[in-house]
Structure formats: C-alpha cells, structure tokens
C-alpha positions in Angstrom: -2.8 -41.8 50.4 -5.7 -44.0 51.3 -9.1 -42.4 51.7 -10.1 -41.6 55.2 -13.7 -42.7 55.9 -16.0 -43.4 58.8 -14.7 -46.4 60.7 -11.1 -45.9 59.6 -8.3 -46.1 62.2 -6.0 -43.1 61.8 -3.1 -41.5 63.6 -1.5 -38.1 63.5 1.1 -37.5 60.8 3.5 -36.2 63.5 2.7 -38.8 66.2 2.2 -42.3 65.0 1.8 -43.7 68.5 -1.8 -42.4 69.1 -4.8 -44.0 67.4 -8.1 -42.4 66.5 -11.4 -43.9 65.1 -13.0 -41.7 62.5 -16.6 -41.1 63.7 -17.7 -38.9 60.8 -15.8 -38.4 57.5 -17.9 -35.4 56.5 -15.8 -32.3 56.7 -17.2 -29.9 59.3 -15.5 -26.5 59.2 -12.7 -28.2 57.3 -12.1 -30.9 60.0 -12.9 -34.6 60.4 -14.5 -35.8 63.7 -12.6 -38.6 65.4 -12.9 -40.5 68.7 -10.1 -41.3 71.1 -9.6 -42.5 74.7 -8.9 -39.5 76.9 -6.6 -40.8 79.7 -7.2 -37.8 81.9 -11.0 -38.0 81.8 -11.0 -41.8 81.6 -13.5 -41.9 78.8 -13.9 -41.8 75.0 -13.8 -38.2 73.7 -14.4 -36.6 70.3 -12.0 -34.2 68.6 -12.1 -32.5 65.2 -8.8 -32.6 63.3 -7.8 -31.2 59.9 -7.4 -34.0 57.4 -3.9 -33.1 56.4 -2.8 -34.0 59.9 -4.3 -37.5 59.7 -2.9 -40.7 58.1 -4.8 -43.9 57.8 -3.4 -46.9 59.5 -3.5 -50.1 57.4 -4.6 -52.7 59.9 -6.5 -54.5 57.2 -7.8 -53.8 53.8 -11.4 -53.1 54.9 -10.5 -50.6 57.7 
C-alpha cells in the first residue's frame, strides 16, 4: 500500500467514488485529517478518518 501523506488524493476503501485530499498526515487520535466538498453545505469541509479506511488514488507518481 502506498504511503498516505499530506497532499495525497485518497478515497474510502468501501466507496471508491468519493475523493478526499489529505490535509494533514499526522495521526491525531489515530485519525488522518482530510478535506472534501460537502454538497449539503456547499463548501470544503474537514473530516478525520482512520487510516485503515483510506486508500491512496494513483493519479500520478507524485500525488
């Protein structure tokens, strides 16, 4: 599995249709902070997700 780091594009292991941007790869309470577009609020929102539920999307070698 590729290392998840700040700036990486990731998705959920159980839903590959949603994309997230890793804001901070430092574990905070065992979770990684990501950004996503919240369609209900109409803005970018943060979320903290446990790393075992995230998979890195290989859009390019540097992502």
